C-alpha positions in Angstrom: 27.4 -4.7 24.8 26.3 -4.6 21.2 25.2 -1.2 19.8 21.9 -1.0 18.0 23.8 -0.9 14.8 25.7 -4.1 15.7 22.5 -5.9 16.4 21.4 -5.4 12.8 24.1 -7.8 11.6 23.2 -10.5 14.2 21.0 -13.5 13.3 17.3 -13.0 14.2 14.9 -15.8 15.0 12.1 -13.6 13.7 13.8 -13.8 10.2 14.6 -17.5 10.3 18.1 -17.1 11.5 19.3 -14.4 9.1 20.3 -10.9 10.1 18.1 -7.8 9.4 21.0 -6.6 7.2 20.8 -9.7 5.0 17.0 -9.7 4.9 16.9 -6.1 3.7 19.6 -6.8 1.2 18.3 -10.0 -0.3 14.6 -10.3 0.4 13.0 -6.8 1.1 11.0 -5.7 -2.0 12.6 -8.6 -3.9 11.3 -12.1 -3.1 9.1 -14.0 -0.6 10.6 -15.6 2.5 9.0 -18.5 4.4 10.1 -18.5 8.1 9.2 -21.6 10.2 8.8 -20.7 13.9 9.6 -17.0 13.5 8.2 -16.8 17.0 8.6 -20.2 18.6 5.6 -21.3 20.7 3.7 -18.2 19.7 0.4 -17.6 21.4 -1.6 -14.5 20.3 -2.4 -11.8 22.8 -6.0 -11.8 21.6 -8.2 -14.8 21.0 -10.7 -15.4 18.3 -13.5 -14.4 20.7 -11.6 -11.2 21.5 -11.6 -10.3 17.8 -15.3 -11.1 17.6 -15.9 -8.6 20.3 -13.4 -6.0 18.9 -15.3 -5.8 15.5 -18.4 -4.7 17.4 -16.8 -1.4 18.1 -17.5 1.7 16.0 -13.9 2.9 16.1 -12.5 -0.4 14.7 -12.4 -0.7 10.9 -13.5 -4.1 9.9 -14.8 -6.1 7.0 -16.7 -9.4 6.7 -16.0 -11.5 3.6 -17.7 -14.7 2.6 -18.3 -16.8 -0.4 -21.6 -18.6 -1.3 -23.4 -19.9 -4.3 -23.7 -16.4 -5.7 -19.9 -15.8 -5.4 -17.9 -13.3 -3.3 -19.6 -11.0 -0.8 -18.3 -8.2 1.5 -19.8 -6.1 4.2 -18.3 -3.3 6.3 -18.4 -3.3 10.1 -19.1 -2.8 12.9 -20.7 -6.2 13.4 -23.0 -7.0 16.3 -23.2 -10.6 15.2 -20.9 -12.8 13.1 -21.5 -16.2 11.6 -20.8 -19.2 13.8 -17.3 -20.7 13.5 -18.9 -24.0 12.3 -20.3 -22.2 9.2 -17.5 -22.5 6.5 -16.1 -20.0 4.0 -16.1 -16.7 5.9 -13.5 -14.4 7.3 -13.6 -11.1 9.2 -10.7 -8.6 9.1 -9.9 -6.1 11.9 -7.7 -3.3 10.9 -5.0 -1.5 13.0 -5.5 -3.7 16.1 -2.2 -2.3 17.4 -4.1 1.0 18.1 -6.4 -0.9 20.5 -4.1 -3.3 22.4 -0.7 -2.7 23.9 0.4 -6.3 23.3 -0.3 -6.0 19.6 1.6 -2.7 19.5 4.6 -4.5 21.1 4.4 -7.2 18.5 4.5 -4.6 15.7 7.6 -3.1 17.3 9.5 -6.3 16.7 9.7 -5.2 13.1 11.3 -1.8 13.7 14.5 -2.8 11.9 12.4 -1.3 9.1 11.9 2.4 9.6 8.8 3.9 11.1 8.2 5.8 7.9 7.1 2.5 6.4 5.7 0.6 9.4 1.9 0.8 9.2 -0.3 -1.5 11.2 -1.2 -5.0 12.4 -4.4 -6.4 10.9 -6.0 -9.6 12.3 -8.2 -11.9 10.3 -10.2 -14.7 11.9 -11.8 -17.3 9.6 -13.8 -20.5 9.6 -12.8 -23.5 7.6 -12.3 -22.5 3.9 -12.4 -18.8 4.7 -10.2 -16.3 2.9 -10.3 -13.2 0.7 -9.5 -14.9 -2.6 -6.4 -14.7 -4.8 -5.1 -11.1 -4.9 -2.0 -9.0 -4.6 -1.1 -6.1 -2.4 0.8 -2.9 -3.3 2.7 -3.0 0.0 5.1 -5.3 1.9 3.5 -7.7 4.4 4.5 -10.3 7.0 1.8 -12.9 7.5 2.2 -14.4 11.0 0.0 -17.4 11.8 -1.5 -17.0 15.2 -4.0 -19.8 15.6 -4.9 -22.9 13.6 -3.6 -23.5 10.1 -3.7 -21.5 6.9 -2.7 -22.7 3.4 -0.9 -20.1 1.4 -0.6 -20.4 -2.4 1.7 -17.8 -3.9 2.8 -16.8 -7.4 5.1 -14.1 -8.8 3.1 -14.1 -12.0 3.1 -11.0 -14.2 -0.6 -11.2 -15.1 -2.3 -9.2 -12.3 -5.6 -8.5 -14.1 -8.7 -8.5 -11.9 -12.1 -10.1 -12.3 -14.6 -7.3 -13.0 -17.8 -6.8 -11.2 -16.8 -8.1 -7.7 -16.7 -6.3 -4.4 -13.2 -7.5 -3.9 -10.0 -7.3 -6.0 -9.8 -10.9 -7.1 -7.2 -12.0 -9.7 -8.7 -13.3 -12.9 -6.0 -15.8 -13.8 -4.3 -16.9 -10.6 -1.7 -19.7 -11.1 -0.1 -20.9 -7.9 3.6 -21.6 -8.1 4.3 -22.5 -4.4 2.1 -23.8 -1.6 2.8 -23.6 2.1 0.8 -24.5 5.2 1.5 -22.2 8.1 1.0 -23.2 11.8 1.2 -20.9 14.9 4.5 -19.1 15.0 5.2 -19.6 11.3 5.5 -16.5 9.1 5.5 -15.6 5.4 7.0 -12.4 4.0 5.6 -11.1 0.7 6.9 -8.1 -1.3 4.5 -5.9 -3.2 2.6 -7.5 -6.2 3.3 -11.1 -5.3 0.0 -12.9 -5.9 -1.3 -14.9 -3.0 -4.3 -16.8 -1.8 -4.8 -17.8 1.9 -7.3 -20.5 2.8 -8.1 -21.4 6.4 -7.8 -25.0 7.3 -10.2 -25.1 10.3 -10.6 -22.3 12.7 -7.9 -19.8 11.9 -6.3 -16.5 13.0 -3.6 -14.7 11.0 -1.8 -11.4 11.9 -0.8 -9.3 8.9 2.0 -6.8 9.7 1.8 -4.3 6.8 4.1 -1.6 5.6 2.6 1.5 3.9 3.8 3.0 0.7 3.2 6.3 -1.0 3.0 7.1 -4.7 4.7 10.1 -6.3 1.4 11.8 -6.8 0.5 11.5 -3.1 3.8 12.9 -2.0 3.8 15.7 -4.6 0.2 16.7 -3.5 1.2 16.8 0.1 4.4 18.8 -0.5 2.5 21.3 -2.5 -0.1 21.7 0.3 2.7 22.1 2.8 4.3 24.8 0.6 0.9 26.5 0.3 0.5 26.7 4.1 3.9 28.4 4.3 3.1 30.8 1.5 0.1 32.0 3.3 2.3 33.2 6.2 3.4 36.8 6.1 5.4 37.5 3.0 9.1 37.4 3.5 8.8 36.0 7.0 11.1 33.1 7.8 8.6 30.4 8.8 11.4 28.0 9.5 12.5 25.5 12.1 15.4 26.3 14.4 16.9 28.9 12.1 16.3 27.0 8.9 13.7 28.9 6.8 11.1 26.8 5.1 10.9 29.2 2.2 14.4 30.7 2.1 14.7 33.7 -0.2 11.1 33.8 -1.1 9.8 37.4 -1.3 6.2 37.0 -2.1 4.9 40.4 -1.0 3.3 42.8 -3.6 0.4 42.7 -5.9 0.1 42.3 -9.7 0.2 45.7 -11.5 -0.7 46.5 -15.1 0.0 50.2 -15.2 0.1 51.3 -18.9 -2.1 48.4 -20.1 -4.1 49.3 -23.2 -7.8 48.9 -23.4 -8.9 45.5 -24.8 -11.5 44.3 -27.2 -11.2 40.7 -25.8 -12.0 41.2 -22.1 -12.4 37.4 -21.4 -8.8 36.6 -22.4 -6.4 36.0 -19.5 -3.5 38.4 -19.9 -0.1 36.8 -20.6 1.5 39.2 -18.1 -0.7 37.8 -15.3 0.2 34.2 -16.2 3.9 35.2 -16.2 3.4 37.0 -12.8 1.8 33.8 -11.3 4.6 31.6 -12.6 7.3 34.0 -11.3 5.6 33.8 -7.8 5.7 30.0 -7.8 9.3 29.9 -9.0 10.3 31.9 -5.9 9.2 29.0 -3.7 12.2 26.7 -3.1 11.2 23.1 -2.5 14.1 22.0 -0.3 14.8 19.4 2.4 13.4 21.6 5.2 10.0 21.8 3.5 10.0 18.1 2.6 11.0 17.2 6.2 8.2 19.4 7.6 5.6 17.9 5.3 6.7 14.3 5.8 7.2 14.7 9.6 3.6 16.0 10.1 2.1 13.6 7.5 3.8 10.4 8.7 3.2 11.0 12.4 -0.5 12.1 12.0 -2.4 9.5 14.0 -5.1 7.4 12.2 -8.7 8.3 12.9 -9.0 5.2 15.1 -6.3 6.4 17.4 -7.6 7.2 20.9 -5.6 8.8 23.7 -6.6 8.6 27.4 -5.3 11.6 29.3 -4.7 11.0 33.0 -7.2 12.5 35.5 -4.4 13.8 37.7 -1.2 14.0 35.7 2.2 14.2 37.4 3.9 17.6 37.0 7.2 16.7 35.4 8.5 20.2 35.7 7.9 20.5 39.4 9.0 17.0 40.4 12.0 16.6 38.0 14.2 14.7 38.3 12.3 11.6 39.3 12.7 7.8 39.0 10.9 5.5 36.6 10.3 5.6 32.9 8.5 7.7 30.4 6.8 5.6 27.7 5.1 6.7 24.5 1.4 5.7 24.2 0.8 2.9 21.7 -1.0 5.3 19.4 1.7 8.0 19.5 3.8 8.4 16.4 7.1 10.3 16.8 9.8 10.9 14.3 12.7 13.3 13.7 14.8 14.8 10.8 17.9 16.9 11.6 16.9 19.2 14.4 13.2 19.0 13.7 11.0 16.8 15.9 7.5 15.6 15.0 4.8 14.0 17.2 1.3 13.1 16.3 1.0 15.4 13.3 2.6 18.4 14.9 6.0 20.1 14.8 7.3 19.8 18.4 8.2 23.0 20.2 11.7 21.6 21.0 14.6 20.5 18.9 15.4 16.8 18.3 18.2 16.5 20.9 19.7 13.2 21.9 17.1 12.4 24.6 14.2 13.2 22.3 15.7 11.1 19.4 16.1 8.3 21.9 12.5 8.6 23.0 11.4 8.4 19.4 13.7 5.4 18.6 13.2 3.4 21.8 9.7 4.7 22.6 10.8 5.1 26.2 13.1 7.2 28.4 14.8 6.0 31.6 14.4 9.0 33.9 17.4 7.9 35.9 19.7 8.3 33.0 22.2 11.2 33.6 21.4 12.9 30.3 17.7 12.7 30.9 18.0 14.1 34.4 19.7 17.1 32.9 17.0 17.9 30.4 16.4 21.7 30.0 13.2 23.2 31.2 11.8 23.5 27.6 12.1 19.8 27.1 10.5 19.0 30.4 7.6 21.3 29.6 7.1 19.6 26.3 7.1 16.1 28.0 4.7 17.5 30.6 2.3 18.7 27.8 2.5 15.3 26.1 1.8 13.6 29.4 -1.3 15.7 30.0 -2.6 14.9 26.5 -2.1 11.1 27.0 0.6 10.9 24.3 3.1 9.9 26.9 2.8 7.9 30.2 4.9 7.9 33.3 5.7 4.5 34.8 6.9 4.5 38.4 9.7 2.0 39.3 8.6 -1.4 40.5 8.6 -1.8 44.3 10.3 -5.1 45.3 
C-alpha cells in the first residue's frame, strides 16, 4: 500500500496526468496549466437553480455583476430575484460555497496536496451568455473548474496591471490576451497570482473557483504583534506557554517605571528620554519565536469565517461513557483544524490536548476510524476533547453501515 508521501509522486488525473510533486515544482506560483478533463464526466453537486436559491440567504456572501450601455455594474447580495438566464451579460458569484454544502467541501479536499494553511474556499459563479467580471488579475492562486456549459478564458502574463479608474470592479486598463481556451465541464485552468485573465460565458454557464489565500508581511506582522500583546497582558513572568514551551521565555515584565532623582523641568510637555528607553527595553524583552508564531498562526488560520455555521446535535453521544465504539468521527465541513509541533488548533482555539498521532491524523484525514487500535486506546483527556467538539457540532459521529 502506498503511503501518503508516495502518492504525491504518482500521476493525478486532476492535474492532467502529472504528479503533485511535479505540479508544485514546475507550475505552482510559476505558470498557468490547462487541464482537459481534470474530473472526467464531471457533474456539479449544485445546479444553476441551486445557486440562484443560495444567493438569497443572508449568510452567503454574493455579488451580481452586469454590463450595459453605461458600463460595468456591481451589487452586493443577498438577492431575492436575479435576471433571467435569457438576459445576456450578467453573472452572480457565491463565495465560500463549501461552508454550505458537504459535497462542495469534499471537492475542495481534492486539492489538499496543497497545505490547509493556503487552501481557502470554493466560489461558484453562474452566468448568462456573455457574462463575466471583465479582464482582471488575482493576488492568489486559483483553479478554475468548468461545471456547466462553456466558458472562454483569455489569459495573459503581461506586466502592465494598471486598472481602469472609476469602476466598481478592478478592470485592467490595457488587457492584451496571449492565449485563449474554451473550457467544457470537467476541464480546469490553473492560474498563479497576477496572471491577467478574462472569462466570458458562452451560453448558460457555471464555473467553480478553488482559491488559495495569501497573506502579506504587514498582515502577519500585525497579527504576531497582537498575539504577543495578549501574552504580555498575562501575569508578569508567568509562563503562558504550550506543553512546557513558554510563549514569552525569559520575559520579566513586572515592575513600573521609576524616575527617582528626576530634576524639576521647565518643559513639562516633553516626553522624557528615560521613559522612551524604558518602553523599548520592555519590548526587547519579548522574544518572538516559533512558539509565539505557531500560536498566532494556528489560531488565525483555523478561525472559521463569519459564514461558518455549526449544528450541534440535540442528543449527542457521550464518547467518554461509551468508548470504545464502532464507526467513524468526522470533522464538520466548516471545521478548521491544524497542528504545529505538540500544539493543536481547532476553530480559532488552542486545543486542551497535545497534537498526538491520532489528533494529527484527524486533522490530516478529517476523520478517525474508531476501530483503529491506537484510537481505541485514546487517553481520557483526548476523549473528553472529542466529546466537547461533538457537542459543539465541530465533529460528528457516523455509526457503521448496517448491511
